Legacy VTK file of the C-alpha trace (Angstrom):
# vtk DataFile Version 3.0
C-alpha trace
ASCII
DATASET POLYDATA
POINTS 291 float
31.976 -1.940 -4.293
31.987 1.079 -6.654
28.965 3.095 -7.464
29.058 2.124 -11.140
29.229 -1.600 -10.207
26.370 -1.290 -7.663
24.267 0.373 -10.418
25.242 -2.273 -12.964
24.237 -5.122 -10.522
20.874 -3.317 -9.715
20.079 -2.998 -13.458
21.024 -6.583 -14.017
18.743 -7.830 -11.167
15.836 -5.793 -12.749
16.461 -7.219 -16.202
16.567 -10.786 -14.823
13.255 -10.324 -12.965
11.646 -8.832 -16.118
12.847 -11.787 -18.281
11.689 -14.333 -15.718
8.140 -12.759 -15.657
7.985 -12.723 -19.448
9.047 -16.429 -19.648
6.010 -17.486 -17.487
2.836 -16.243 -19.380
0.793 -19.109 -18.021
0.187 -17.316 -14.737
-2.140 -14.316 -14.812
-0.574 -10.840 -14.458
-1.749 -8.970 -11.510
-1.049 -5.216 -10.634
-0.715 -4.359 -6.992
-0.929 -0.940 -5.420
-1.798 0.605 -2.023
-1.810 3.963 -0.274
0.276 3.224 2.739
3.484 3.393 0.426
5.573 0.736 -1.237
7.434 -0.280 1.937
4.343 -0.897 4.044
3.973 -4.330 5.680
0.448 -4.804 4.230
1.498 -4.673 0.498
4.528 -6.920 1.153
2.185 -9.527 2.847
-0.298 -9.398 -0.023
2.435 -9.864 -2.681
3.992 -12.750 -0.698
0.627 -14.452 -0.469
-0.289 -14.306 -4.217
3.076 -14.397 -6.049
2.879 -18.198 -6.283
-0.264 -18.064 -8.370
0.250 -14.796 -10.284
3.013 -12.795 -11.921
2.977 -9.689 -9.934
3.900 -6.021 -10.579
3.866 -3.447 -7.825
3.153 0.171 -8.641
2.763 1.977 -5.308
3.378 5.405 -3.808
6.903 6.053 -2.699
5.602 7.207 0.689
2.413 7.091 2.718
-0.643 8.697 0.863
-3.428 7.534 3.025
-6.700 9.529 2.837
-6.085 10.893 -0.642
-9.160 9.308 -2.146
-9.074 9.369 -6.046
-6.568 12.246 -6.226
-4.608 12.485 -9.474
-0.964 13.925 -9.741
-0.764 15.811 -13.020
0.647 19.333 -12.567
4.278 18.135 -12.378
6.193 15.229 -13.963
6.019 12.107 -11.849
9.233 10.350 -10.740
9.133 6.437 -11.113
11.942 4.352 -9.672
12.185 0.674 -10.253
13.473 -1.360 -7.314
15.939 -4.262 -7.756
14.151 -7.613 -7.580
15.273 -11.162 -6.586
11.760 -12.797 -6.429
10.513 -12.107 -9.933
8.194 -9.275 -8.773
8.777 -5.845 -10.486
8.372 -3.029 -8.080
7.884 0.569 -8.984
8.171 3.263 -6.324
6.163 6.130 -7.790
6.197 9.701 -6.437
2.426 10.209 -6.835
-1.041 9.461 -5.442
-2.443 5.903 -5.502
-4.793 6.331 -8.423
-2.075 7.971 -10.468
0.337 5.018 -9.691
-2.335 2.695 -11.193
-2.889 4.998 -14.142
0.938 5.268 -14.973
1.187 1.413 -14.625
-1.679 0.512 -16.893
-0.954 3.153 -19.575
2.808 3.012 -19.590
4.736 0.537 -17.364
2.635 -2.443 -18.187
1.478 -1.668 -21.570
3.484 -4.439 -23.211
2.116 -6.951 -20.602
-1.200 -5.742 -19.480
-2.486 -6.945 -16.066
-5.752 -8.876 -15.841
-6.504 -7.825 -12.331
-5.713 -4.770 -9.949
-5.376 -5.481 -6.173
-5.016 -2.668 -3.747
-3.757 -3.021 -0.081
-3.756 -4.450 2.388
-4.429 -1.159 3.981
-3.401 -0.546 7.674
-6.830 0.289 9.021
-10.372 -0.480 7.798
-12.222 1.405 5.079
-15.669 0.351 6.194
-18.559 2.686 5.931
-18.209 6.390 4.831
-14.398 6.098 4.896
-14.912 4.426 1.550
-15.163 7.870 -0.005
-11.864 9.130 1.203
-9.729 6.044 1.093
-6.582 6.117 -1.139
-6.631 2.375 -1.129
-10.136 2.556 -2.842
-8.829 5.245 -5.115
-6.140 3.048 -6.537
-8.422 0.060 -7.135
-11.180 2.371 -8.642
-8.675 3.713 -11.143
-8.060 0.135 -12.237
-11.795 -0.390 -12.664
-12.205 2.811 -14.467
-9.557 1.466 -16.827
-11.765 -1.436 -17.516
-10.016 -4.028 -15.292
-11.552 -6.010 -12.573
-10.316 -4.604 -9.112
-10.299 -5.552 -5.486
-9.329 -3.197 -2.532
-8.320 -4.898 0.751
-8.190 -3.185 4.285
-7.780 -4.532 7.608
-8.675 -3.399 11.139
-5.473 -2.576 12.848
-5.475 -1.592 16.581
-1.750 -1.560 17.334
0.592 -1.648 14.246
3.103 -3.789 16.070
0.554 -6.525 16.671
-0.955 -6.544 13.115
-1.027 -9.897 11.596
-0.739 -8.870 7.981
0.186 -12.412 6.897
-3.056 -13.786 8.306
-4.923 -11.004 6.532
-3.096 -11.738 3.303
-4.264 -15.376 3.489
-7.864 -14.178 3.686
-7.147 -11.905 0.738
-5.741 -14.651 -1.329
-8.801 -16.973 -0.679
-11.222 -14.156 -1.540
-9.300 -13.441 -4.776
-9.387 -17.225 -5.722
-13.055 -17.494 -4.981
-13.945 -14.302 -6.847
-11.978 -15.360 -9.992
-13.549 -18.881 -9.899
-16.943 -17.236 -9.972
-15.863 -14.975 -12.802
-15.881 -11.976 -10.487
-15.152 -9.133 -10.331
-15.948 -8.742 -14.049
-14.039 -6.226 -16.236
-14.643 -2.640 -14.888
-16.032 -3.999 -11.543
-14.785 -2.954 -8.222
-15.109 -4.937 -4.977
-14.088 -3.807 -1.483
-12.967 -6.255 1.204
-12.553 -5.640 4.872
-10.631 -7.984 7.218
-11.024 -8.008 10.999
-8.096 -7.805 13.346
-6.572 -9.023 15.653
-8.692 -12.061 14.812
-7.132 -13.207 11.527
-9.267 -16.300 12.015
-12.465 -14.390 11.155
-15.899 -16.079 11.610
-16.294 -16.247 7.851
-17.189 -14.089 4.919
-20.343 -11.959 4.441
-21.498 -10.034 1.438
-22.475 -6.524 2.611
-23.517 -3.071 1.543
-21.664 0.116 2.649
-22.648 1.260 6.116
-23.827 4.899 6.095
-23.840 5.515 9.980
-22.216 8.809 10.710
-18.736 8.767 12.362
-18.872 9.187 16.184
-16.302 12.014 15.878
-15.485 13.746 12.487
-14.466 17.317 12.932
-11.468 19.688 13.073
-10.606 21.352 16.341
-8.854 24.649 16.582
-5.606 24.976 18.610
-3.067 27.856 18.775
0.235 27.367 16.919
3.557 28.329 18.629
3.441 31.734 17.144
-0.199 32.334 17.430
-1.247 30.735 14.198
-4.830 29.285 14.039
-4.266 25.550 13.536
-7.047 22.950 13.001
-6.447 19.292 13.919
-8.434 16.440 12.660
-10.443 14.422 15.237
-11.921 11.263 13.752
-13.460 8.163 15.319
-15.133 5.588 13.067
-18.596 4.259 14.030
-18.510 1.183 16.264
-21.566 -0.463 14.621
-24.286 -0.038 12.025
-27.374 -1.696 10.726
-27.358 -5.450 9.959
-26.112 -6.098 6.558
-23.576 -3.276 6.407
-19.780 -3.746 6.283
-19.414 -1.777 9.507
-21.696 -4.091 11.438
-20.269 -7.389 9.962
-16.658 -6.157 10.547
-17.449 -5.569 14.121
-18.899 -8.903 14.462
-15.758 -10.531 13.268
-16.579 -11.255 9.598
-14.481 -10.587 6.453
-16.818 -8.349 4.345
-17.118 -8.368 0.553
-18.856 -5.397 -0.865
-19.383 -4.521 -4.526
-19.083 -0.840 -5.401
-20.626 1.019 -8.203
-18.561 3.317 -10.526
-21.678 5.158 -11.670
-22.452 7.604 -8.907
-25.683 8.776 -10.602
-28.653 8.903 -8.175
-31.267 7.318 -10.510
-33.910 7.768 -7.749
-33.644 11.526 -8.109
-33.385 11.609 -11.937
-37.143 11.779 -12.496
-37.627 14.732 -10.043
-34.689 16.673 -11.579
-36.046 16.119 -15.143
-39.440 17.340 -14.016
-37.933 20.662 -12.933
-38.955 23.510 -15.432
-35.532 24.436 -16.377
-35.207 27.618 -18.398
-34.055 27.215 -22.001
-32.340 30.635 -21.867
-29.422 31.602 -19.740
-30.020 34.331 -17.109
-29.580 37.923 -18.297
-26.507 39.638 -17.029
-26.808 41.712 -13.917
-27.318 45.475 -14.540
-24.756 47.618 -12.819
-26.209 50.303 -10.554
LINES 1 292
291 0 1 2 3 4 5 6 7 8 9 10 11 12 13 14 15 16 17 18 19 20 21 22 23 24 25 26 27 28 29 30 31 32 33 34 35 36 37 38 39 40 41 42 43 44 45 46 47 48 49 50 51 52 53 54 55 56 57 58 59 60 61 62 63 64 65 66 67 68 69 70 71 72 73 74 75 76 77 78 79 80 81 82 83 84 85 86 87 88 89 90 91 92 93 94 95 96 97 98 99 100 101 102 103 104 105 106 107 108 109 110 111 112 113 114 115 116 117 118 119 120 121 122 123 124 125 126 127 128 129 130 131 132 133 134 135 136 137 138 139 140 141 142 143 144 145 146 147 148 149 150 151 152 153 154 155 156 157 158 159 160 161 162 163 164 165 166 167 168 169 170 171 172 173 174 175 176 177 178 179 180 181 182 183 184 185 186 187 188 189 190 191 192 193 194 195 196 197 198 199 200 201 202 203 204 205 206 207 208 209 210 211 212 213 214 215 216 217 218 219 220 221 222 223 224 225 226 227 228 229 230 231 232 233 234 235 236 237 238 239 240 241 242 243 244 245 246 247 248 249 250 251 252 253 254 255 256 257 258 259 260 261 262 263 264 265 266 267 268 269 270 271 272 273 274 275 276 277 278 279 280 281 282 283 284 285 286 287 288 289 290
């Protein structure tokens, strides 16, 4: 098969998939992203579990972008490559961070057919507790919420990748989405975080929790010499094993799927009155006098 013929067939498959999606407006349109990369098993399992109920567009990083939080790629042009499709799902491999993938999808790729919901995951590894702050999975979902869309981020405990039951986790994910939508949640601009225990895909049930704030057991960088005497620092991280009752960390350790609402407004309203009472000067400080 010649290169030109291969390119023609790939383009034809993409057009067929796009036409099929446009011809079925009854199913809600859902945007799916992640931070493990577009070829990760977790995102494949999530798409497989929901594509019967929803029209799905995938806009995910071309490679692993774990731990990139809400970073945005903006200094250089971003390469977007649409994958051929045979199942009606449009898939865009984007050379950018997760939040950027969602921003590009919402403002450009899906502009003519806006999604009604953003799903991120299923992440390889949980994002319970303080890891919520650094998760690229959460960054992708949060960007959707900041764009005014309801968004849900899914993560799963994975001890050994080869034993991970992502299909089982995806079944939980689809049930959670179905129940949330039936309840009118999350509403536009809301963000919900879901953690799924492994290897027990048959979890004890679902608990609504708050974010655990127990410190990580190990969260530091250790210095080690490089091959040519360089000073290298290696991350050493171990998540907390448990936390107070009611937290996502504790419930996940007890075998429950956790559902946690997250706020986009990071203002600490408890401290606002004290800050407002500070006698702030109305004048800028005088410039320092050179001596």
